[in-house]
N, C-alpha and C positions, 0 to 999 in steps of 0.2 A: 544962578544955580540951575543946572540942567534939570529937566523933568525926571530923568533917570535917577540923579542924585536925590532929588526931593522924594521920590518913591522909596528909595533905599533908606533915607532918613526916617520917613514915616513908619516903614516896616520895622526898622531897628528900634524905634522908640516904643513900638507895641510889644517888644519882647519882654520876658520876665527880667528882673534886675540881674539874676544870675546869668541869663543868656547875654544880656547887654554887657556885663562885665567880661564874659569870655570873649565876645566879639571885639570889644575895645582892646583887650590884651592881643588878640590875634592881629588887629589892625596896626597897633603900635609896634608889635614885633616885626611886622612886614616892612617897616620903615628902616630897619636895621639899627645898628648901634649909633649911627650919626644922630638918631632922634633922641638919645639920651642926654639930659641936661647935667650940669655939674651936680645938682642936687640929687638926681636919680643915681648917679654914679657913687655919691657919698653914702646914700642909703644902701645901696648894693654892698659897698665895702663894709659898712656897719653890720649889715645882716650876716655877711660872710664871717666877720670877726666873731659876732655873737654865737653863730653856729659852731665855729671852731672851738670857742670857749666851752660850749656845751659838750662837744665830743671829747674834749680834754679833761672834762670833769670840773671845770672851773665855774660853771654856771649850772645850777639845777633846772631840771625840766619842770614845766608847770602843765597840769592836766588842762584839757579843753574845758572841762566843767569849771575849774577855777577861773580861767580866763573869761569865760562868758558870764560867770557870776559877778566878777569884778566889773566888767564892762556894763552889765545890767545895773549895778549899784551906782556906777558913775553917771549913767544916763538918767537915773530917776531924780 
């Protein structure tokens, strides 16, 4: 690993988790669609299908408060 890459890795690991997530997304996006795996593509299709169901009124919306409350209860 080059010294530049080591420095970038060190600096990136010192970012906040939100900043690291943003950076990871940008880096993965820069690879183009060829970087998507079959699993990624399946999840994208599922998310698009669920969103369309929501827009068509087939799936109710859930508030962020409900989502986070459920996540908190599952993690406890």
